[in-house]
N, C-alpha and C positions, 0 to 999 in steps of 0.2 A: 557578528557576535560568535561568542563562543555559547555556547548549550552545555548545559548538565546532559548524562545520562539522562536522570529524571526530566527535564525539558521537552529532549528527544523525544523518549516514551509518549512524553503528553501531547508533543505535535502529530505524532505518528497517530493516535489515535483519535485525536481530533482531525483530521484526514480521512482517514479510513471512515470514522464515524458520519462525519458530513456526506462522505460519498455515497455511503449507501443507504444515511438518509435521502438524498435524491433521488435517487436510482427508485426508492422503495415510495417516493411522493410522488413523481411522475408517471409510475408505472411502465418503466424500459423494462425490456426483457432484453436476455442475450442477441437474439434475431435482429435487436433493432442496434446494439451495439456492432455488430459484424456488418452493418451496413449503412450506418449515418453518419458520415464524416463530423458533422457537430460533436454528435458525441464519444468521438474519437480522440476529439480535441477535447473534451469537456473532460474525461477521465487522467487524462495523459497528467497534468499537473497536479492532483493528489497523489498519484502514482509516483512522480518525479520526485515531491518535497517527501513522501514515505521511504522512498528507497534512499535519498540523500542521508536522512536522519538515523535511517538501519546503517548506512555505511558507514557514518560516522559514531555509531559506537562506541566506546570505550571495547576493548577486547575482553577484560577483565567484564563487564555487564556482559557481551553477547556468551560469553563463558557462562555465565552466572543462570543466565534464562536460555539456556544452550537447544530448549523445546520448541524455540521458536525459529526458524529457518531465514536468520539473517541476510546470511549471502545471497539467496535466492531473491528475495524481497530487493536488494541494491542492486542485484543482477538484472531483475527487471527496468529499474530505473537506468541505467545503463546500455542496456537495450534501445527503449523508446528516445534514449538523448542518441546513442552513436549511430542505429541503425536504424530509422522511424520508418524509413522507405519499404523495409524487408520484417515489418513488424507483423508478426501472427496475431493477426486479432482475436482468432480463434481462442488462443493461451493469453490473453487479456482479458478476453470477458472470462474467461473460467477465475484466472484472479478475480477480477472486479467483482463476479456472482458466487465463489464457493469459495477462495482463500480469504478474501474481507475479511466475510463475519468471523472466521473462526480466529484471525490474528485479534480482530478487536475482543475475544471473550478471551484470549489468551493475557493480552493486555489489560484488561479485568481484571484478571486473576493477579496479575502480578499488582497493581495497584492495590487490592487485597490485601498481601502479604508484606508492603511495604509500610 
C-alpha cells in the first residue's frame, strides 16, 4: 500500500503513542529495557515501523518539517534491522524514554498546523 505523507505521520504518531502508553501503563524503566530481552523485542517493532514510515516520507515533507530529525529516526530502524546483534540498548532506551515523547509533541504541533 502506498501511504501519503499524512498517513505516514499518523502511523508514526500512533506507534510512538502506543509504545509510550504501554511503557507508562506497565511502569517500565530504562533499566528494565536494558536488561530484559522480552522488552527489547517489544520496542523493536514499533521502532521499525516508525523508522520505515519516516524513511519513506517525501523529501518535500521532510524539508517542510526539518526540525524533526527524520534521518536519525530512519537510522534507528536501519540499525535495529541490519545490526540487531550489535544494538546498543542504552541508545535505544534513550530514544524510547527521552526522544519519543519529544517526537510525539512535535507531531501534535504538525497536526495542529495542518
